[in-house]
ROMAR-867891 format. One record per residue (C-alpha): residue in one letter; z, y, x. Coordinates in pm, whole numbers, padded with zeros to 5 digits, always signed. Last residue first. Example, Ala and Ser with C-alpha at 12.3 -4.5 7.8 and 13.67 -1.06 7.14 Angstrom:
BEGIN
S+00714-00106+01367A+00780-00450+01230
//
This chain:
BEGIN
E-01631-00909+00571K-01470-01232+00392I-01110-01197+00425E-00921-01420+00588I-00590-01491+00464D-00258-01609+00616L-00013-01745+00370I+00349-01696+00514G+00605-01937+00511D+00687-01958+00891N+00461-02269+00934R+00191-02092+00830M-00010-02184+00552T-00371-02070+00553A-00630-01911+00360T-01013-01851+00339D-01138-01594+00150G-01564-01598+00049E-01500-01570-00331L-01156-01457-00446L-00779-01590-00353L-00562-01446-00606V-00167-01469-00523T+00076-01505-00750T+00438-01391-00742T+00816-01453-00869D+00833-01846-00972S+00483-01935-00712E+00143-01892-00775V-00199-01945-00529I-00502-01873-00743A-00843-01991-00607P-01163-01836-00538G-01107-01901-00236Q-01102-02183+00009I-00786-02326+00077V-00615-02443+00404Q-00272-02629+00511G-00135-02635+00785A+00221-02574+00716P+00253-02737+00379L+00174-02603+00027T+00503-02690-00172A+00657-02350-00271F+00302-02145-00314D+00180-02424-00572H-00186-02415-00627L-00417-02376-00863P-00813-02454-00863V-01053-02192-00998S-01261-02267-01362K-01449-01941-01416A-01545-01744-01648T-01788-01428-01543G-01767-01056-01552D-01689-01071-01206L-01413-01348-01216I-01277-01411-01541I-01012-01701-01502S-00949-02046-01623R-00719-02226-01440T-00725-02579-01256A-00461-02846-01159G-00503-03092-00920P-00338-02866-00628Q-00207-03147-00457D-00077-03023-00138A+00011-03291+00122G+00389-03283+00289T+00664-03023+00205D+00670-02953+00541R+00970-02713+00584R+00895-02392+00702S+01094-02293+01043G+01451-02214+01034S+01574-01811+01084S+01919-01759+01209L+02025-01393+01182E+02079-01194+01466P+02393-00996+01485L+02392-00652+01373R+02282-00405+01680G+02415-00052+01653V+02145+00232+01770A+02226+00573+01851A+01916+00844+01742L+01865+01103+01972R+01648+01424+01871A+01614+01734+02070N+01446+02003+01884V+01218+02330+02012L+01064+02189+02344V+00802+02400+02481A+00463+02270+02710E+00341+02623+02883E-00027+02583+02919G-00201+02441+03234P-00349+02178+03081L-00427+02210+02716D-00469+01879+02554Y-00744+01714+02320T-00797+01427+02082F-00617+01588+01820L-00327+01294+01760A-00329+01033+02078R-00425+01399+02311H-00101+01570+02174R+00107+01254+02220A-00019+01211+02589E-00003+01608+02655F+00360+01549+02535A+00476+01255+02764E+00310+01448+03032T+00572+01739+02983V+00831+01502+02980R+00721+01336+03266T+00687+01665+03443A+01035+01769+03318L+01179+01455+03433G+01106+01500+03800D+01374+01292+03891Q+01533+00982+03731D+01760+00879+03481W+01549+00945+03177G+01272+00745+03272V+00978+00844+03067E+00966+00583+02844D+01256+00630+02582L+01064+01013+02501P+00892+00959+02193V+00723+01279+02117D+00719+01423+01756I+00445+01713+01701E+00575+02081+01670F+00346+02408+01446V+00330+02743+01514Q+00144+02743+01837E+00139+02981+02105G+00363+02791+02343Y+00236+02450+02319R+00447+02246+02088M+00742+02011+02114D+00961+01805+01850A+01191+01581+02065R+01238+01203+02074R+01524+00971+02226Q+01705+00642+02154I+02041+00501+02256A+02136+00166+02217V+02472+00093+02100E+02691-00275+02248G+02937-00369+01969Q+03248-00187+01841W+03047-00013+01516W+03116+00224+01269G+03350+00458+01383A+03249+00418+01702M+02887+00541+01586R+03011+00868+01518A+03126+00933+01905R+02845+00786+01984A+02605+00983+01856A+02814+01277+01916A+02818+01234+02283E+02460+01134+02259L+02371+01469+02134T+02568+01659+02386D+02385+01440+02674F+02053+01520+02483P+02129+01907+02479A+02223+01884+02842R+01920+01680+02973L+01674+01923+02953A+01859+02247+03095D+02026+02006+03386E+01605+01953+03429S+01558+02341+03473K+01264+02545+03426M+01189+02320+03078A+01042+02601+02916G+01205+02562+02618A+01529+02480+02722D+01691+02803+02552L+01494+02643+02251V+01752+02375+02151S+01672+02299+01782R+01956+02006+01707S+01898+01644+01622V+02130+01358+01531E+02013+00996+01345Y+02316+00738+01348R+02166+00362+01290L+02282+00042+01188D+02030-00210+01228T+01715-00378+01036H+01666-00783+00967L+01929-00745+00615M+01704-00472+00494G+01398-00645+00572W+01493-00914+00330A+01568-00670+00033S+01196-00510+00096L+01031-00899+00091G+01192-00979-00235A+00870-01036-00419A+00712-01154-00128F+00908-01453-00013F+00665-01629-00004P+00524-01390+00292V+00136-01250+00222L-00016-01202+00483V-00384-01009+00467R-00663-01030+00737T-01038-00884+00700I-00943-00506+00631G-01264-00323+00545I-01073-00056+00296E-01212-00193-00014R-01226-00561+00064A-00832-00520+00173V-00774-00365-00173G-00941-00666-00350T-00734-00927-00133A-00425-00732-00189H-00435-00695-00562L-00308-01015-00738G-00037-01074-00436A+00079-00690-00476A+00232-00733-00815G+00588-00906-00673G+00622-00685-00410F+00455-00796-00084S+00115-00797+00092L+00117-00715+00490L-00260-00593+00565A-00377-00683+00908F-00479-00349+01083G-00818-00331+01309R-00936-00188+01023P-00703+00042+00938D-00851+00237+01215V-00552+00525+01290G-00594+00857+01372R-00231+00952+01189R-00393+01069+00879V-00693+00785+00877T-00342+00561+00836A-00164+00673+00569V-00426+00827+00360R-00645+00545+00383I-00405+00337+00283G-00360+00569-00024D-00710+00526-00100A-00749+00206-00118M-00451+00203-00369R-00634+00405-00564A-00969+00209-00588N-00763-00108-00643A-00611+00081-00945I-00965+00144-01069R-01067-00163-01016L-00810-00351-01223M-00827-00113-01528G-01212-00167-01512A-01148-00537-01525A-00914-00519-01806T-01145-00308-02017A-01395-00562-01977E-01186-00801-02078P-01046-00615-02342T-01445-00534-02464L-01566-00185-02377G-01677+00109-02582L-01404+00306-02445K-01218+00422-02739K-01237+00084-02859G-01156-00073-02542L-00796+00099-02572E-00731-00039-02852A-00847-00413-02747L-00674-00387-02454A-00338-00315-02608T-00438-00649-02860N-00531-00873-02548A-00191-00829-02403A-00026-00832-02723G-00204-01177-02771L-00097-01328-02405D+00293-01244-02467L+00492-01327-02173T+00718-01570-02120R+01025-01451-01957R+01257-01682-01757G+00976-01933-01696G+01021-01907-01314L+00963-01515-01362F+00666-01536-01502R+00581-01937-01568A+00456-01927-01904P+00243-01664-01913D+00026-01801-01590L-00119-01470-01424Y-00483-01414-01344G-00623-01577-01661L-00825-01262-01699A-00588-01104-02016L-00237-01162-01790N-00384-00962-01517A-00482-00692-01755D-00140-00696-01904T+00014-00667-01616V-00202-00345-01484T-00084-00209-01812P-00185-00226-02183E-00004+00054-02428T+00189-00113-02696G+00533-00171-02518G+00878-00269-02762A+00994-00583-02605G+00721-00775-02608Y+00666-00834-02246A+00321-00832-02256A+00248-00529-02390P+00391-00433-02016G+00779-00280-02010P+00996-00077-02264V+01185-00072-02061A+01138-00217-01739G+00882+00082-01674A+00634+00081-01872S+00471+00382-01618R+00267+00704-01591P+00085+00768-01294G-00125+00537-01362V-00474+00411-01446Q-00733+00628-01643L-01032+00600-01802T-01249+00867-01881G-01283+01054-02198G-01370+01361-02034A-00991+01440-01935G-00814+01048-01884L-00813+00818-02107H-00501+00507-02106G-00391+00245-01902I-00058+00228-01826S+00093+00121-01480G+00378-00145-01506G+00248-00317-01235G+00213-00065-01021A+00097+00270-00914G+00219+00596-00885L+00151+00595-00538T+00403+00619-00187V+00275+00700+00139I+00577+00606+00352D+00605+00769+00700L+00967+00649+00787S+01210+00924+00757E+01338+01199+00986L+01531+01501+00800A+01302+01791+00707I+01327+01667+00282R+01104+01947+00121E+01170+01957-00287G+00861+01859-00533G+01006+01533-00639V+01079+01408-00311S+00859+01601-00055R+00855+01510+00306G+00885+01695+00574R+00989+01465+00876G+00755+01148+00998L+00810+00804+01193A+00579+00527+01172A+00719+00196+01235A+00673+00024+01547G+00583-00326+01639G+00236-00186+01816E+00149-00029+01510V+00353-00083+01178M+00204+00184+00906A+00369+00222+00557I+00225+00199+00197D+00477+00196-00075T+00330+00079-00470S+00473+00223-00749T+00634+00075-01134G+00621-00278-01140G+00592-00328-00752M+00338-00306-00497D+00491-00303-00140F+00138-00345+00041T+00271-00291+00463V-00043-00204+00678L+00045-00389+01035D-00066-00345+01396Q+00148-00591+01598A+00110-00896+01393V+00311-01282+01323G+00513-01211+01695A+00881-01241+01554R+00897-00865+01618A+00598-00821+01416L+00794-00986+01126A+01082-00796+01191V+00879-00452+01181A+00744-00547+00895A+01073-00595+00706A+01201-00297+00814V+00898-00104+00657G+00970-00346+00340G+01321-00206+00363A+01245+00180+00383P+01105+00155+00038G+01450+00142-00148S+01590+00410+00064L+01366+00651+00064A+01589+00943-00101T+01866+00713+00115G+01916+01029+00334V+01967+01331+00126A+02304+01113+00040L+02426+01252+00378R+02766+01256+00307S+02777+00947+00039A+02524+00745+00304E+02789+00796+00568E+03069+00661+00373V+02891+00381+00250P+02782+00240+00581A+02474+00303+00736V+02167+00099+00787G+01830+00175+00943G+01474+00251+00815H+01471+00632+00862S+01547+00669+00465L+01841+00514+00480I+01950+00110+00386V+02234+00136+00296F+02537-00085+00413L+02856-00250+00245P+03164-00433+00489G+03320-00741+00383T+03554-00868+00093F+03385-00949-00205G+03576-01089-00496A+03425-00963-00810A+03657-00664-00768T+03575-00587-00460L+03189-00575-00576R+03271-00375-00864G+03522-00132-00672G+03165-00109-00407L+02959-00046-00691K+03170+00241-00845G+03205+00432-00510L+02874+00392-00426Y+02755+00503-00787R+02989+00842-00687S+02871+00896-00389V+02511+00877-00494L+02550+01124-00790P+02763+01380-00614G+02556+01363-00271V+02168+01415-00515Y+02206+01813-00529A+02452+01886-00267N+02180+01685-00059V+01896+01871-00188A+02028+02190-00136T+02075+02087+00209T+01754+01981+00300S+01627+02306+00093F+01845+02504+00330R+01715+02349+00662E+01311+02333+00539F+01342+02710+00444E+01549+02841+00739K+01317+02710+01006I+01504+02632+01309Q+01751+02319+01328P+02081+02188+01258L+02006+01965+00962V+02282+01811+00746E+02557+01900+00952A+02452+02305+00980S+02315+02303+00672T+02708+02300+00476T+02762+02058+00242V+03056+02057-00010F+03110+01802-00284I+03416+01917-00528G+03730+01736-00524P+03980+02049-00495I+03802+02358-00562A+03981+02672-00415Q+04105+02514-00122R+03769+02331-00061V+03538+02629-00140A+03749+02808+00159E+03713+02515+00382A+03377+02552+00364A+03299+02906+00403A+03503+02828+00738D+03267+02574+00838E+02966+02772+00786H+03111+03073+00935A+03166+02804+01282P+02852+02694+01258D+02728+02817+01575R+02321+02820+01671W+02249+02561+01337A+02396+02851+01147H+02101+03084+01200L+02141+03221+00881F+02387+03072+00630C+02339+02817+00422I+02674+02624+00231A+02587+02423-00049V+02850+02372-00313S+02851+02037-00551E+02973+02018-00926A+02913+02426-00984G+03077+02548-01354A+02938+02866-01260A+03343+03005-01287K+03384+02798-00961A+03046+02899-00768A+03137+03258-00887D+03499+03244-00723V+03395+03104-00433A+03165+03378-00375A+03359+03656-00489A+03656+03491-00177L+03342+03460+00054S+03324+03823-00017A+03673+03944+00007P+03650+03723+00344D+03432+03896+00529L+03222+03672+00765A+03183+03882+01072T+02868+04061+01094Q+02627+04063+01438V+02775+03751+01554R+02591+03605+01809G+02411+03280+01805D+02068+03382+01966D+01902+03390+01603R+02144+03657+01535L+02485+03567+01300R+02521+03781+00971E+02796+03733+00739R+02834+03901+00409V+02827+03606+00124P+02545+03616-00173L+02558+03336-00438R+02289+03149-00506R+02408+03031-00867E+02231+03299-01082R+01905+03248-00865P+01875+02905-00983V+01951+02595-00760L+01732+02313-00739P+01434+02547-00782E+01184+02595-01032P+00822+02548-00909P+00616+02839-00905P+00340+02797-01217M-00010+02731-01118R-00256+02972-01247L-00413+03072-00948N-00511+02730-00836Y-00633+02786-00497R-00308+02741-00274E-00210+02357-00479P+00106+02225-00306K+00276+02631-00298L+00336+02864+00002G+00519+03167+00044E+00743+02996+00278R+00914+02807-00010M+01008+03152-00182E+01253+02995-00379L+01499+02849-00125V+01496+03161+00112D+01583+03330-00205R+01959+03416-00101H+01885+03580+00220G+01971+03928+00172E+02373+03835+00212T+02365+03511+00385T+02383+03173+00143L+02643+03022-00064M+02476+02759-00291A+02610+02684-00649V+02488+02326-00764R+02477+02141-01089A+02428+01766-00983G+02146+01596-01032K+01877+01518-01315K+01599+01617-01201E+01383+01338-01288L+01223+01291-00941L+01498+01413-00796A+01793+01229-00973N+01561+00903-00978T+01516+00952-00582A+01879+00985-00520V+01957+00692-00773T+01714+00479-00581T+01913+00217-00377G+01853+00002-00106H+02206-00219-00034V+02285-00407+00256I+02576-00667+00193R+02782-00833+00495D+02951-01139+00580T+02993-01305+00211Q+03153-01623+00161R+03427-01416-00115L+03065-01291-00305L+02966-01652-00283D+03276-01816-00443A+03329-01510-00701T+02979-01515-00781T+03019-01908-00896V+02795-02176-00673G+02504-02368-00768L+02291-02128-00548T+02049-02060-00803E+02381-01951-01017A+02498-01738-00698L+02141-01546-00704R+02145-01502-01050A+02521-01353-01029I+02415-01122-00721G+02121-01020-00937A+02380-00966-01257L+02589-00756-01013V+02295-00531-00874G+02151-00465-01245E+02537-00366-01346S+02514-00139-01042Q+02237+00059-01096D+02386+00231-01456G+02154+00385-01650P+01846+00282-01496T+01934-00122-01515S+01686-00268-01328A+01603-00638-01479A+01746-00984-01228K+01576-01120-00977A+01708-01419-00720L+01569-01483-00385T+01689-01780-00150T+01707-01773+00223A+01805-02073+00487G+01868-01917+00801G+02182-02177+00907P+02435-01940+00816A+02297-01829+00451I+02034-01590+00380G+02094-01456+00024V+01794-01198-00133V+01884-01008-00429D+01573-00828-00590T+01633-00573-00898F+01329-00530-01103T+01154-00266-01286G+01230+00047-01097G+01282-00136-00777V+01682-00198-00663D+01652-00357-00333V+01995-00573-00285G+02016-00773+00056I+02264-01051+00063V+02414-01221+00408Y+02615-01551+00397G+02860-01638+00563T+02963-01794+00957M+02714-01579+01118
//
């Protein structure tokens, strides 16, 4: 590495920018997020980073080798239902697959629950006369007149994007490809996506839904990334711009624009990538990530140094069947608003004050109490040091907001604040249970990796709720997601349903689909990366009579050795036992989907050890309210803690961008790598 690398994580409240110099020195800068145009916040954050480093923005960008970006454009479009106007071309007689949703609803026993509105209304789901059989044979040839009528209807409807979803197109994309070419010729410049290129797999609803989401967010993501790239170029940047995708790897802007649905979990993926990097560095092999920002909290699991993956995620109520990191997202963050719920009980979130107007303490027009206001009122935050002193928090405004809510509850402002924090901690602890116990894992054997600007104030309390006895807080906790984006690799995922090889009677039939996928993946990766490419294989498998599949890693089965089919079956049975405690020896193991990832290893970044800054001299104390009692606790500066320093709780450790609350019985040790290692009293 000869220049800087920069990671950018756009959150709901702040945009975090991390710069790593050639020698490994790491610098964090923050700027307010700009929801109307995220590129403004990105450029402001880079300018803040340049200012911190003492150089101009142009000089910094000219010296930057690459920028890796996590964006919430797709996520916000789905949550706010502000995506593109989509038309869908689909097989005649099957236009309602998207709306029928497999006949399921989120709350199956709620008879009054209204059906969700599909991303593409029925009048823009346009039938085309064609039909493939499930074995790939043509039952009805693609009818040119029917196709032309559908394309004309899409144009007349003012479609900004077109999704093409034909029955059984995963077997043969010829009909979808011909339809896509017809759309492009009739409506030049329109965003077109086909199900065969997005998700060439069985299960019509999952394939149709994922493709519709790609069409819905694709124009917004591609426009945004094009605009950001143009602004960076104009500011002096000449290197590559990468985007982190939901599976935790990065890809060039062109790929992120083509498969925009893959950016739906772009931001949270950076934090999981950071956890994997720390695991590789030997910090801990088993981690639960606890990423608490201003708007939400993201929770994931890293076991044995590897991140948990999943599929079938829903974002904004829309099914996305691409492989992604298994992240649980809660509407709980520093900006979560305290309010009265049903029956007059105290509730916290999911509604958030966001970046604008923000918590009442921001003095920007917010009048409802938030988690940040509660932490400030109890003395855990220094009103003069927020964001390194660039913003002063208004304690009076926070107390006023808490007092208004407290009147309705018959509580003092302090008791209201304490109640809000207990509720928030309990909700986040439940989220950790969901992320771990549902995978058959006991979280008490894991360490809690705490990051995000607000996490340090809650991590020790959340750990107690679950029984976790170790909490890790990196010095750059507030920007760890952006840091993580710089420590992951280029990754291209490709998959295909392979039911023909289900019984695995022939090892050649088993290897053939993976060989085809590998050739396609290497060809795509060759356009991005000229270095070494690693291949990772997985499979979706089930027993013959089951209706669901499980994910089976295949990297350790000895792919080039004889007896492959037996070893794949054994891997499946071992995975089945791990998930469900049993297997069914003698039952046929069916391989449903072949999955393959091509990974291009980006250059390793230097990592300097923590500088010994001499003896810690806390001196200062702060009065806080803990368990309803006012206490004076020692105050430590995170930036000057020397390696080996031991701190007994209760205490506060703070930096310009994060604050850590140690409770009674906690013991924190400053590691040489800049991580505060906290032992929680059982």
